C-alpha positions in Angstrom: -95.7 58.6 13.6 -94.4 57.7 17.0 -90.6 57.9 17.3 -88.8 55.2 19.4 -86.6 56.4 22.1 -83.0 55.2 22.0 -83.4 53.3 25.2 -86.4 51.4 23.7 -84.4 50.4 20.6 -81.6 49.1 22.8 -84.0 47.0 24.8 -85.7 45.5 21.7 -82.4 44.7 20.1 -81.1 43.0 23.3 -84.3 40.9 23.5 -84.1 39.8 19.9 -80.4 38.8 20.5 -81.2 36.8 23.6 -84.0 34.9 21.8 -81.9 34.1 18.7 -78.8 33.0 20.6 -80.3 29.8 22.1 -81.7 28.8 18.8 -78.4 29.3 17.1 -76.8 27.1 19.8 -79.3 24.3 19.2 -78.8 24.1 15.5 -77.4 20.8 14.3 -73.8 20.9 13.2 -73.3 19.1 9.9 -70.5 16.6 10.3 -67.6 16.7 7.9 -67.8 14.0 5.2 -65.7 10.9 5.8 -62.5 10.5 3.8 -63.2 9.0 0.4 -63.0 5.2 0.1 -60.6 3.8 -2.5 -60.9 0.5 -4.4 -60.5 -3.1 -3.3 -59.9 -6.2 -5.4 -58.8 -9.8 -4.7 -56.8 -12.2 -6.8 -57.6 -14.8 -7.7 -61.2 -13.5 -7.9 -62.4 -17.2 -8.1 -61.0 -20.3 -6.5 -62.5 -23.6 -7.6 -61.8 -27.3 -7.7 -60.0 -27.0 -11.1 -57.5 -24.7 -9.4 -57.1 -26.7 -6.2 -56.8 -30.3 -7.3 -53.5 -30.0 -9.4 -51.8 -28.6 -6.3 -52.5 -31.6 -4.1 -49.1 -33.4 -4.8 -47.2 -30.3 -3.7 -49.4 -30.1 -0.5 -48.7 -33.7 0.3 -45.0 -33.2 -0.2 -45.0 -30.2 2.1 -46.8 -32.2 4.7 -44.2 -35.0 4.5 -46.6 -37.4 2.9 -45.9 -39.7 -0.1 -47.1 -38.6 -3.5 -49.6 -41.5 -3.5 -51.4 -39.9 -0.5 -52.3 -36.8 -2.6 -55.3 -38.5 -4.1 -56.8 -38.9 -0.6 -56.3 -35.3 0.5 -59.3 -33.0 0.5 -58.7 -30.4 -2.4 -59.6 -27.5 0.0 -56.1 -27.9 1.6 -54.6 -26.5 -1.6 -55.8 -23.1 -0.6 -52.7 -23.0 1.7 -50.6 -23.2 -1.5 -52.5 -20.5 -3.4 -51.3 -16.8 -2.9 -54.4 -14.7 -2.2 -53.6 -11.0 -2.7 -55.8 -8.0 -1.9 -55.0 -4.7 -3.6 -56.5 -1.2 -3.8 -55.9 2.4 -4.9 -57.2 5.9 -4.4 -57.2 5.7 -0.6 -56.0 8.5 1.6 -52.2 8.5 1.9 -50.8 6.3 4.6 -54.4 5.1 5.5 -54.8 1.8 7.5 -57.2 -0.4 5.6 -59.0 -3.3 7.4 -60.1 -6.1 5.1 -63.0 -8.3 6.3 -64.8 -11.4 4.9 -68.6 -11.0 5.3 -70.1 -14.2 6.7 -73.6 -14.8 5.5 -76.3 -15.7 8.0 -76.6 -19.4 8.7 -72.8 -20.2 8.2 -71.0 -21.1 11.4 -67.4 -19.9 11.8 -65.4 -20.5 14.9 -64.7 -17.4 16.9 -67.5 -15.3 15.3 -69.6 -14.0 18.2 -73.3 -13.3 18.0 -74.0 -9.9 16.4 -70.8 -10.0 14.3 -71.1 -10.3 10.6 -67.5 -10.6 9.5 -64.0 -11.8 10.3 -60.8 -9.9 9.7 -58.6 -11.5 7.0 -55.9 -8.9 6.3 -54.7 -5.4 7.3 -53.0 -3.1 4.8 -51.4 0.4 4.8 -51.8 2.6 1.8 -48.6 4.3 0.5 -48.2 8.0 -0.2 -50.1 7.6 -3.5 -53.0 5.7 -1.8 -52.2 2.2 -3.1 -51.7 -1.0 -1.2 -51.1 -4.7 -1.7 -51.3 -7.4 1.0 -51.4 -11.2 1.0 -53.7 -13.3 3.1 -51.7 -15.1 5.8 -51.9 -18.9 6.2 -53.3 -18.6 9.7 -56.3 -16.6 8.3 -56.9 -19.2 5.7 -56.8 -22.0 8.4 -59.0 -20.1 10.8 -61.6 -18.5 8.5 -61.6 -20.5 5.2 -61.0 -24.0 6.5 -62.4 -23.5 10.1 -59.7 -25.8 11.5 -59.1 -26.8 15.1 -55.7 -26.3 16.7 -53.7 -28.9 18.7 -52.1 -28.2 22.1 -48.8 -28.0 20.2 -50.1 -24.9 18.4 -50.3 -26.8 15.1 -53.5 -27.0 13.0 -55.4 -30.2 13.2 -56.0 -30.8 9.5 -58.2 -33.8 10.3 -60.9 -31.5 11.7 -61.6 -28.9 9.1 -65.0 -27.5 8.0 -64.4 -25.4 4.8 -66.7 -22.5 4.0 -69.6 -23.6 1.8 -69.3 -22.9 -2.0 -70.8 -19.5 -2.8 -70.0 -15.9 -3.8 -68.8 -14.0 -0.7 -68.4 -10.2 0.0 -65.1 -8.7 0.8 -65.3 -5.4 2.7 -62.5 -2.8 3.0 -62.8 -0.2 5.7 -60.5 2.8 6.5 -59.8 4.3 9.9 -63.1 6.1 9.7 -65.8 3.4 9.8 -67.8 5.3 7.2 -65.0 4.9 4.7 -66.1 1.6 3.2 -66.0 -0.2 -0.2 -66.8 -3.9 -1.1 -66.1 -6.4 -3.8 -67.0 -10.1 -4.4 -65.0 -13.3 -4.0 -66.2 -16.7 -5.4 -65.0 -19.7 -3.4 -65.5 -23.4 -4.3 -63.5 -25.1 -1.6 -65.8 -28.2 -1.6 -66.4 -30.6 -4.5 -69.9 -30.2 -6.0 -72.4 -32.4 -4.3 -72.9 -35.7 -6.0 -75.4 -38.4 -5.4 -73.6 -41.3 -3.9 -73.6 -44.4 -6.1 -75.4 -47.4 -4.6 -73.0 -50.1 -3.4 -73.8 -53.8 -3.4 -73.8 -55.3 0.1 -70.4 -56.5 1.1 -70.0 -60.3 1.3 -69.2 -61.5 4.8 -66.0 -63.6 4.9 -66.5 -67.3 5.7 -65.9 -68.4 9.2 -62.1 -68.5 9.9 -61.3 -66.8 6.6 -59.8 -63.3 6.4 -61.4 -60.6 4.3 -57.9 -59.6 3.0 -55.0 -61.4 1.4 -52.5 -61.6 4.2 -48.8 -61.5 4.9 -47.4 -62.5 8.3 -45.0 -61.1 10.9 -43.6 -63.7 13.3 -41.6 -63.0 16.4 -39.8 -66.2 17.4 -38.2 -64.7 20.5 -41.5 -63.7 22.1 -43.5 -66.6 20.5 -46.3 -64.8 18.6 -47.4 -63.9 15.1 -49.8 -61.4 13.5 -51.2 -61.1 10.0 -51.7 -57.9 7.9 -52.7 -57.0 4.3 -50.2 -58.3 1.8 -49.8 -55.0 -0.1 -48.8 -53.1 3.1 -45.1 -52.5 3.1 -42.8 -53.1 6.1 -40.7 -50.2 7.2 -37.9 -49.8 9.8 -38.8 -48.5 13.2 -36.3 -47.6 16.0 -38.9 -48.2 18.8 -41.4 -50.7 17.5 -41.0 -54.5 16.9 -42.8 -54.2 13.5 -44.3 -51.4 11.4 -46.0 -51.6 8.0 -48.2 -49.2 6.0 -50.6 -49.3 3.1 -49.3 -47.9 -0.3 -51.0 -44.5 0.5 -49.1 -44.3 3.9 -52.3 -45.0 6.0 -53.7 -47.2 7.4 -50.7 -48.6 9.4 -50.0 -51.4 11.8 -47.7 -51.1 14.9 -46.6 -54.2 16.7 -44.7 -53.7 20.0 -44.0 -55.2 23.4 -44.0 -53.1 26.6 -43.7 -53.7 30.3 -46.5 -52.0 32.2 -49.1 -52.6 34.9 -52.1 -52.2 32.6 -52.9 -52.5 28.9 -53.6 -48.7 28.6 -50.3 -47.8 30.2 -48.4 -50.2 27.9 -50.1 -48.8 24.8 -49.5 -45.1 25.8 -45.8 -45.9 26.4 -45.6 -47.6 23.0 -47.3 -44.9 21.0 -45.4 -42.0 22.8 -42.1 -43.9 22.1 -43.1 -43.9 18.4 -43.6 -40.1 18.5 -47.3 -39.9 19.4 -49.0 -37.5 21.8 -52.4 -36.8 23.2 -53.2 -40.5 23.7 -56.8 -41.2 24.6 -58.8 -44.5 25.1 -62.2 -44.0 23.6 -63.6 -47.4 24.6 -62.1 -50.6 26.1 -63.3 -54.2 26.4 -62.1 -57.7 27.1 -61.8 -60.1 24.1 -60.5 -63.6 23.2 -58.1 -64.5 20.4 -58.7 -67.3 18.0 -56.2 -69.5 20.0 -58.1 -68.9 23.2 -55.8 -66.2 24.7 -57.5 -63.6 26.8 -56.8 -60.0 25.5 -57.9 -56.4 25.9 -59.0 -54.3 22.9 -59.7 -50.6 22.7 -60.6 -47.8 20.2 -58.1 -45.0 20.6 -57.2 -41.5 19.5 -53.7 -40.1 19.2 -51.7 -37.4 17.5 -48.9 -38.5 15.1 -46.7 -36.1 13.2 -49.2 -33.3 13.9 -52.1 -35.2 12.5 -55.0 -36.5 14.6 -55.3 -40.3 14.2 -57.8 -43.0 15.2 -57.0 -46.6 15.8 -58.0 -50.0 17.1 -55.5 -51.6 19.5 -55.3 -55.0 21.1 -53.0 -56.3 23.8 -52.3 -59.6 25.5 -50.0 -60.0 28.5 -47.2 -62.7 28.2 -45.0 -63.0 31.2 -44.1 -59.5 32.2 -44.8 -57.8 28.8 -47.8 -56.7 26.9 -47.8 -57.8 23.3 -49.5 -54.9 21.4 -51.1 -54.7 18.0 -52.4 -51.3 16.8 -54.0 -50.6 13.5 -54.7 -46.9 12.8 -55.3 -44.2 10.3 -55.4 -40.5 9.7 -59.0 -39.9 8.7 -58.1 -37.0 6.5 -56.4 -39.6 4.3 -58.3 -42.8 4.9 -61.4 -43.5 6.9 -61.3 -45.4 10.2 -62.7 -48.9 9.6 -63.1 -50.5 13.0 -64.4 -53.8 11.6 -61.3 -54.3 9.4 -58.8 -52.9 11.9 -60.2 -55.2 14.6 -60.0 -58.2 12.2 -56.3 -57.5 11.6 -55.5 -57.0 15.3 -57.3 -60.2 16.2 -55.0 -62.3 14.0 -52.5 -62.1 16.9 -51.7 -65.7 18.0 -49.2 -67.2 20.4 -47.3 -70.4 20.0 -48.4 -73.1 22.4 
């Protein structure tokens, strides 16, 4: 048997070492496992119409509306009065936990960019035992559950809401490590179940010269004009307007005023801003003639009153240096804009000959 020389053994050993070393360097390192995910739950686990509707009177009161207006409010607004609590346990001590609402495909949510599948609805920090509790803030409810617009005054425009569709949603909780994930479900019924609308008989057109409503009358002897409005609307005091009356549910309303201005639009803007309005906008404007033959200007308008977006029909006729203005408007969240009826009321303006 041939014996290897010491020098040959050293060379072979060195060659084997040099061959194995690169292979060992290329071997995949096994990443450490992510921290364990804990639990996540939401209370109430289901929010439905039976839970939302009884809270409407409280919501109306908080918004400064009369109790009678509660019946006209959309039940989904009551989500603002329901505490929504997320809780969990068995998380790493002092772990930040990000709570997201998964948005299913086909559902549009403002601010959700293409490629994103969720919106953040809460952030919690686990205590030293791995437990946490956190409530959903009102801004998150407004943005992600009600999909509301925001006014320039940084107030929610509750007339422009688009609640999430009724369904079971997924809530996802994620730790600092994105692989630390756990989910649960949340059932939302923010919208009334779809109902087939009942067929309504065609409305009878009022006879020529006859009003479609039982009327009361406001008369201003000093300026020599009068205007009619529905008899069940109640007159209220106003520091800036000549006359103000509202329906039993607070809207619709009628404003009567007199302002000096170069144009109808300027006079109307001045009047509404004096009554606390903002964001005045003329949607359409046209010339019209009153029943007594007086030439007037009429317009469909939009304005913000007490933080609510409102729509109205306004009419004005210039007498001497002043515009006599009649505006009939509503907050659509409470009562729909009815241009035909609002125009009919405004056109009852008459001047003494």
